[in-house]
N, C-alpha and C positions, 0 to 999 in steps of 0.2 A: 767252402768253395767260393762263397761270395756271390754277388749279383752278376747275372750275365750282362753282356754288352748292351742290348736294347734297354734293359732296366736301368743300367747306369746312365744311358743316354737320356731317357725320359726323366730320370731323377735330376740330372744336370739341367735339363730344360726347365723343369718345374722350379728348381732352386733359383734359376736365373730370372724368374718372374717375381717382381717386387711384392705383389699381394700375397703370393704363396710364401715367400721368404719372411715377410712381416708376420703373417699368421703363424707360421711354425715357431718363430722366435717368441711371439706372444704366448702361444700355447705352451712352449717349454717353460717360460717364466711362470705362467699361471700354475702349471702342474707342480713345479718345484716348490712354490710357496704355499699354494692352497690345495694341491692335489691330495694330500693325505686325508683331508677332511671329506673326500669322496668315499673313503672306506666305510663299510657298514658297522664299524665298531665305535667310532668317535665322531663327534659333531663339533663344528665351529660355533654354531649358534643355536643352542638348545632352546626349543620353543617355550619351555616352561621356566623362563628366568624369573617369573613371579609365581605365586600360588595360582595354579590353574584349577585342579580338582581337589587337591589336598594342600593345606597351607604349610605342611612340614616336609613334603618330599615330592619327587616326580613320580606320578602314579601311572600305571598301565594295566593292560589286560581287562577283560570284561568284569573282573572283580575289583578293579582299580587298586591293585596291590602297590605298596610303596616299593619302587624298584631302584631308585637312586636319590641321593641328596641333591639339592640344587647346586648347579655348577657355579664356579667362580664367574663373575660377570665379565663377559668377553668383549664387550663393545662399549662405546661411549654412551649410547642410549639403548641399553639392552631390553628395557621394559616395553618400549614402544610396540614391537611386533607382537608381544604376548598380550598386550591390551586390546588390539584391534585386528591385526593381520592374521595371527594364528587362529583365533576363534572363527573368523570369517571363512578361512580355508576349509575348516571342518564343516561349517554350516553349508557351504556350497557342495561339499562332497556328499553330505547327507541328502540334499535335494537330488543330486546326480544319481545316488544309489536307488532312489525311488522313481527314477525316470521322469522327474519334474524339470521344467526349464529353470535356468538360473534366476533366482528370485531377486526382486527389488526391495522387498520388505522382509525384515527379520523379526518374527513375532516373539522370539525367545529372550530378548534382552530389553530391559527398560520398558516393559509393557508394550513393546512394539517399536521398531526403529527403521528409519529409511536407510537400509544398507547400500542402496544404489547411489545415495547422495552423501555418503560419509567422507568423500574426497579421497578415498583410498581404493575402494573396490570398484573401479570403473568397469562397466559391462563389456567394454571393448579390450580390456587389458589382457595381453597374452600371458604375462607373468602371473596374474591372478587366476587365470584358467589353469596354468601349470600347477600352481600350488593347491588348487581345488581337486586336481586329479592325483597329485602326489603330496598330501599333507604330511606334516611331521618333520622330524629333524633332517632326514636324508633329502627330502625334496627341497628344503630351504638351503641346505649345503650345495646342492647342484645349482640352484639359482644364484647363490653367491659366486660360485665358480664361473658361471657364464657371464655374470655382470663384469667381473674383473677381466675376463678374457676379451670381451667386446671393447671395453675401455682401453685396455693395453694394445689391442690390435689396431684400433683407430689411431692412437698416438704414434705407435711405431711406424705405421704406414705413412702418416703425414710427414714424420721426420725423414723416412726413407725417400720420399719424393723430392726432398731437398738435397739428395746426393749422399746421404750418410752411408758409411760402410758397415759391414757386419759387426765389427767390434763395437762401434758406437750404438748400433741398434740393440745389441745385447745389453749394454749399459742402460739405455733408455727403457727397454722392456723391464729390466730388473727394478728400476726406480718407479716406473708407472704402476706396476702390479701391486706395489705396497705403498702407494701414495697415502699420506697420513690420514687425510679426511676420510677417504673411502675405507681404508682398513680399520678405522675406528668406528664405523657405522655399518658393519657388514650386513646387518639384518634388515635395515630399514627400507620401506617401500620407496622413499624418494630417490633412492639410487637408481630405480628403473628409469627415471628421467635424467638425473644428473650425469650418469655415466654414458649417456648417448651423446653428450656434448662434442666429443672428438670427431664425430662423423660430419658435422657441418664444417668444422675446421678442415677436415680432409678434403671435402668438396671445394672449399675456397682455395686451398693450396693447389689442388689439381687444376683448377681454373686459371690461377695466376701463372703457373708454369706452362700452360698450354696443353695439358693432357686432356682437358675437357673443354668442349665448346660451351658457350653461354647457355644455349638451349639445353644441353645435357646437364650442366650444373644446376640450372633452374629446376629441371624435372627431378633430379635427385634431391634437391633441397626440399621440394614439395613432399617427396616420399618420406624423407627423414622426419619432416615436421609432422606428417600424418602418423608415423610410428610413435613419436613423442606424444601427440595428442591422444592416441589410443591408450596410452599408459595410465591416464588419469592423473591424480595428485596435482591440482591446479597450482598450488604454491610453487612447486618445482618448475612447472611449465612457465609460469610468469617470470621466474628468475632466469631460466634458460633463455627465454625470449629477450630479456633485458641484456644478458651477456652477449647474445648473438647480435643484438642491435648495436651495442658498443663496438664489437669487433667489426661489423659491417661499416659503421661510421668511420672508424679509424682507418680502415682499408680503402675507403672511397677514393682518396687521392691516388692510390696505387692501382686502382682498377677502373678509373674514369666513372666512378659512381655505381658500377655494376655490382659491387659487393653489397650495397644497400638493397638492390633489386633481389639478390639472392637471399638476403635476410628476410625480405618481404615474402618471397616464395616459401621460405620455411614457415613463416607465420600463417600463410595461406593453407599450408598442409595441416597445421594445428587446427585452424578454423574448420577445415573439412571434416574433422572428427568431432563436430559439435555435439553429437549424442553423448560423448563421454563426459562433457563438462557443463553444457548449458542447463541441464535439469537442476544441477546444484545451484547455479547462479540464479535461476528463476525462483528457487524456493528458499533463498537465504532469509526472506522475511519470516519464515516459519521456524527459524532456528535461533538459539542463542549460542554463542561461541564459548568453548571451554578454555580459550586462550586468555592470556593476560589482558586485563582491561586497559592497560597502557598500550598505546599504538606501537606495534612491534617493529614497523619498518624504520622508525627513527632511531632504533637502538642498534648501534654498531658494537663491535667488540670493545671499542675504546682503546686509547693509546696504552693505558696501563696494562690491560689484559693482553694487548698485542705483545708488549715487551715481556710480560710474564710468560706468555706462551713460547716466545723465542728463547728465553733464557732458562726456563725451568722444565716445561713438559712439552716440547715441540711435537711429540707424537700425537697430541690431542687438541692442539690449539692452532689458531691461524698462523702463529709464528713458525709452525712447521713447514709452511709453504715457501719460506725464504731461508737462504743461507748467505753468508757474506760472499763466499766464492761464487755461488750461483748468481747473485745480484751483480757482482763485478763482471761476470761473463756476458751479461745482457748488453754491455757496451760493444761487444763484437758481433751482435746480430747483423747479418747481411742486410744491405739497404732495402731490398724489396720485401723483406719481412719485418722491417723496422716498426710498422704499424702495431705489431704485437706489444711492443714495449709501452707506448702510451695507454693501450688497453689495459695492460697489467697495472699501471699506475692508477688509472681511474677505478679499476675494481678494488685495488688495495685500499684506496681512500674510502670507497663505499663500504667495504667490509669493516674498516676500523671506525669510521665516523657515523655510518648510517645515513639516512635521508633527512632532509629538513622536516620539521613538524608539520608544515603545510601539506605534505604528501599524505598525512594521516586521514585526510578527508576524502581521499580517492576510494571509491567503492571497490570491493574485492581485493585490490592491490594492497590495501592497508593491512590485510591479514597475512601477508607473505613475510617470512623471516629471511630477508635478503642477506643479512650478515653471514648466517650459517650456510645457506645454500649456495652462495657465490663462491665459497672456498673451492669446491670441486672444479669449477670452471677456471678459477685463478690457477689452480695447480696444473690443469691441462695446458694452459698457455705458457706457464713457467717451464714445464717439461719440454714443450715444443721449442720455446725460444732458446733455452739453454742448449738443447740438442743441436739446433742449427748453428748456434754460436760456436760450439765445440767443433762441429764439422768444418767451419770456416777456419778456425785457428789451426786445427790439425792438418789441413791441406797446405798451409803455408810454412809449417815448421820444418826445419832441417835439424841435423844433429846438434849444432851449437845452440840454435834457438831453443831446441827442446830442453837442453840442460838449463838454460837461463829461465825459461818458462817454468820448468819443474821446480827450480829453487824459489821462484816467486809464488807459486801455488802452495808449496809447502809452508812458506812464511804466512800466506793468507790463511791456510788451514790452522796453523798454530794460533793465529790471532782469533780465529773463529772459536777454537776450543777455549781460549782465554776468556772470551766474551761469555761463553756458556759455563763459566766456572761455578756458577750457583746452581747449575742443573743437578739432578740427582746423579749419584755416583755411577750407577749402572749405565745410565744413558751416556755419560761422559766417556766411560770405558768403551762402549760400543762405537761411539763417534771416533774415538782415538784409534780403535782397531780398523775402522773404515779408512781413516786417513793414512795409516801405515800401509794398507793395501794399495791405496792410490799412489803413495810414494814409491812403492816397489814397482808398480806398473810404469811410473814416470822414469825411474832409473833404468829399467830394462829398455824402454823406448829410446832413451837417450844414447844407449850403447849399441842399438841396432843400426847398422849403416847400409848393409847390402840389400835389404828388403824394405824399401820405403813404405810399402803398403802395410807391412806389419808394424813398422815404427809409428806410422800415423795412427794405426788402429789402437796400439797399446797406449799411446799418448792420449788419444781421445777417451779411452776407458779410464785413465788416471784422472782426467779432468771431471768426468762424470762422477767418480767416487768422491772427489773433493767437493763437487757442487751439491750432492744429494745425500750426505751421510745420514740425516734423520730418516729419509725415505727408506733407505736400505735396512736400517737396524733399529731405529727408534720406534717406528709405528707398528711393526708387526707384533711386538710383544703382547699388547692387550688381547690379541686374538690367537695367540700361539698355544694357549693351554686348552687342549681339546677336552670336552666332556664326554661322558658315556652316552652313546646314542640309544634311544628307545624306539620301540615300534610305535607307529601312530596310534592314537587313542581309538578305541573301537566305536562303531556306530551305535551298537546296542549293548547295554549293560546287563549283568546278571540280575534278574528281577528279585532274587532272594537277598541281595545286598541293599543297604539303605538307599543309596542313590539310584540303584536299579529299580527299586520299588517306587521311588519318586518319579523316575522316568516313565514308568508304566502308568502311574496315576495321572501325571501331567498330560500324557498323550491321549489316554482313553477316557479320562474324566474331566478334561479341560481345566485342570487345577494349576495354580501358580505357586512357585516355590521361592523360599528365601532361606539363606543360611547366615545367622549372625556370626558364626565362627570363621567365615571365609571359605567354606567348602563350596565349590563352584564359584570361583571369583567372577566378578561381573564380566559379561560377554562370553565366558567359557560355557555357560549353560547352552548356548547355541550348538556346541559340539555334539550334544546329546539330545537336542530337541526338548529341553526342559524349560517351561515358561518361568521366567524369573522377573525380578522387579528392579534390578540395578543395571546400569550400563556405563561404559566408559567410551568416550568418543571426542572428536574435535568439535562436533556440533550436537546440540540437544534440542528436541522439539520444545517449543516455547511453553505450551499449556501443561505438558507433563512435568516439567521442572518447576513451573509456577505453582502447580498443585502440591507437589511433594515438599518443596522448600517452604511453603506457607504452613503446611500441617506440622512439619517437623523442623524446629528451629535450628537443629544441628545438621540438617541436610546441607551439603556444601552450597554456599551462596555468597554473593558479593553484592554491594549496594546497587550496581548497575544491571547485572545480568542474572542474578539469582543463583549463581553457581560460583564455586571457587575454581579458578584455573589451577591446575588443569587436569588433575587426576582424582579419582574417587577412591576413598579408603573404606573398606568394608565396615559396616556398623558393628560395634562391639555388642556383646550379649547384654551388658548392663543397660545400654541405650535401647536395645530392641524391645525390651519389655515395658518401656515407658508408655504412658497413655498417648503421647504425641506420635510415637512411631507405630503404635497399634493402629492409629487412624490411617497412617500411610499404608500399612499392610491391608487394612480392611477395604479401603477405597480401591486398591489395586487387586483385590480379591486373592490375597495370599492365603492358601490353606494347607500348604506343605512346608514343613520346617525341618532343617537338618542342623544338628549340633555335634560338637566333639563328644567322644564317648564319655558318658556319665556327666555331661556338662549341660544338659537340657535345663532351660529356664522358661517359666510360663508366667502369664499375667495374673494379677489378682482378680477375683470375681467382683462384679459381673463383667465378663469379656468372652468373646468367641475363642480367645487364646488362653483361657485358663486350663489348668492341667486336667480337670475333670471332663473337658470338652475336646480333648485331643488324644488320639490313640497312637500307640507305638506301631510303626510299620515294620521296621527291621533295625537290628543292631549288629555291628560287625567290628570285631577286634582287628581284623585285617585292614579295613578302611579307617578304623579309628573313629567311626561316626555312628550316629543313630538318628533315624528320621521318623517324623510324626505327621499325621494328617488331622486337621481340625475340620470335621465335616460341616459344622454349622455355617462356615463361610461360603461354601459352594464353589461353583466353577466360575470361569472368566465370563461366560455368557450366562445371564441370569434374568429372572422375572422379578423386578423390584416390587415391594409391597406398597411403597409410597413414592409418588412422582410429584415433583413440584417444578413449576416454571419460574425461573429467576430473571431479573432484568439486566444483570451484569455479572461478570466473572467475579468481581469483588464481593458481590452478595453471595454467590455460590461458595466462595472460599470462607466467608464469615460463617455461613451455616455449617459447613463441614467442620470448622474449628470448634464449634460449640456442640457438636453431635458426638455421642459415644460410639466406639467401634461396633458395638452390638447393633446400633441403629443405622450406622453407615452401610452395613452390608444389606440392609433392607431398602435403602434410599436411592433415588435417582433425581438429580437436579438437571433440568434441561435448559438450554439457552446459554447466552443470549443469541447465538447463531442457530436459530431453529431452521433445520433443513427439511422439515416435514411438509409435504404437499397437501393440497386440499383432500386428495384421496386418502392420504395417511390420517388426516384428522377425522375423516368419516369412519375410520376403523376404531376410533376411540380417543383420538387426539392425544392429550397428555395424561390419560388415565393409565394406571398400571395394568399390564397384561398378567394373566395367570396361566400356568400350565407346567410342562416339564420338558427338559431337553432329552430327546431320544438318542441323538448321536451328534458327533461333531467331527469334522475333518479339517485339518489345518495344513496348509503349505505356506510357502513364503508370501505369495501374492493372493492366495485364495483362502477364505474362511467360510465353511459351509455348516449350517446347523439344520437339523431336522427337529422340528418342534411339534408337540401336541399342545395346542393352545385352547384352554377352557374359556378364557375371556379375552377379547381383543384389546389391544393397547400397546404399551411400550415394552420392548425387550431391549436390554442393555448389554453391550459387550465392552468389558474393561480392557480394551485394546486401544492404543493411542490414536486419537483423531489426527488426521493429516490430509491436506488437500490431495486429491487423487483417488480417494476411496469411493466406490460406487456399490450400491446395494440393489438386489432384486429380491422380491418376495413372490414365490411361486412363479418365477419367470418374468414378472412385471417390474419395471424400474420403481424404486422407492427412494424417498429422501432419507438423509442421515442427519441427525441432530447431534450437536456436541452435548455429552452427558458428563456430569461431575467434573467440569472444566476441561478434562483431558481426554475423555473417552467417547464412545459412539453409542447412539440409540436409534432404533428403527421401530416403526409401527408394524404390528403383525395382526392378521385377522384370526378369527376363531377357526379351529379345525387343524388339520395337518398342514404344516407350513415348511416349505423349503426356503430357508434364508441363505442367500449367497452374497458374500462381501468380496469384492475384487479390488485390488490396488493396481493402478496403472498411472504412474506419474507422467504428466505431459512433457514432451521433449521440447516443444517450441512454443 
């Protein structure tokens, strides 16, 4: 029967509105390309691209059964989300399930870690909130879809404001939604910021053509800047600000300088979200970086890599942002948009060459990888500039000119294919198919005479196909192979299984865990609330890695920072039973061990990790694991038998290097940063307390012990020391001393003691 007349009328009215038309075209393109990954059976970006719970397969259910093999790597940097983002999503979900506020401290990785300051999980980020509510494959697929929808919508709307017709907008939407850089990094958190770039461009375009007053454009710029600031990830924010600054500077002659004011308004919006990034900046002195010790901002892609990317694998390199035809079309950019071209040139040089070495001395900025993060903003401007150039050409073409132009562009396309002769065969084939499609559209447009709108539209689509062949077909392939989707990992494990027993002992007995075989890869222990000893991050607490890298010579380290950039490899079983690593386990209070089935290895006597002192907890053929507890080590919070005050961290490290693991678990070295007050010293000063732990309750920001203390003195918590921790003893404030270089110690009185530790990092 069809739609009734009022429905058709309102449909026509809605379609006539550019924002609606742009959104619908962007939605259509996004659904066609990425929509199938919204199905509950396949996933574009499986969270377990590296070993999470089991090193051999993707595990699930409360028994952690092996449900699927690892997927083919679907993105250019597939491991990054599985190292930090995925585990954090589960950690936040766990806090939410217990009715706790979103934590700033993650006690389960690296003997305690500043999750609020890891540069990824900003407390204000809406995407981090979304993934904490919907963790797992499906939640991440939805986020990927929304990222590309917003990116494509902004670009299509901006080109539409310049007068582009539906045919051209369809082509631009199709190119934008599979832009090479974005499609090759579908999982990574920095896209939260990078893919918001088109919205400032949209505001600037609307202001230039008179659709927005300066006041409205300034207000919207502040709003977009605030959204970007809320997302976190300072690296991408710095790069986006730099890209917007370049654009505002280039547009200044065309806007009487007001584009610079709009760029400043954008920056003001970011600054307004200072709680999202200032805590990290203020605490940088307490971290070492996992990044390359060489200054990263001076490293561009280099001319050789640029041409390699252009000729060989344009789907994954900076060369994918350019084509010969697209570059030639930049000459036809209308005058009032010409400022985009020098901005593209400046960005291109920056991407290829990097910055001068002198810029490496700039604080904070020196850690930003401009070369990689600028590509998304370069692509955005390239898509916009080529789009408006195509619009200008198609408006002026008649039948004869269309045929001539068609012949010229076919020749240019053949030349482009010839230049790419060294590219992989499948990519050349796809580019050739795209060129044939463009030629067909060009031929049809040249033969259409009676309907100029159709002729111009088909001709515009032909030019778009010639300008963006790698965008259409080259870049989608790395992410086109869907993997099997799994249900999110459970909050609680079956306690009869090895890791389930470990989870129970860790939570109820305050015990720390380690797996030499890679079960519970670093950071994934947070998904189950299991205290562990390893961590992977962009930043590491100074004392913690100074301690571990000194005690264990094969702990990742470099001459300047004490760690190898930029990833942690699980310790093999052969290294875990060495005397050096036993010291690391002892000082971190590791008392739970998980091995592969029938692969358990223990230390030689005398040691708290010898076979006779460790008991089997559980063994599972389903999990392929077996777990043990070594009771002599005790919990994370403990009463030391020996307490010494040292004059320097170097002295403390030297003492620990010379002490056996059996003695380390009895020892506490205090100082040199003694935080004990006069009242604390009156309780026993630096003497060891004696007693027992009655109970312990742990959340992200709070750690509470109930103690029965027989002798007043020092109680130690092997949880990483960091500025922002506060202690109360029976409700009264108490000082905290650094213990064993990296951990915390508090003086406790005799009797029943309620010890409460709370973490609250200063914002300003």
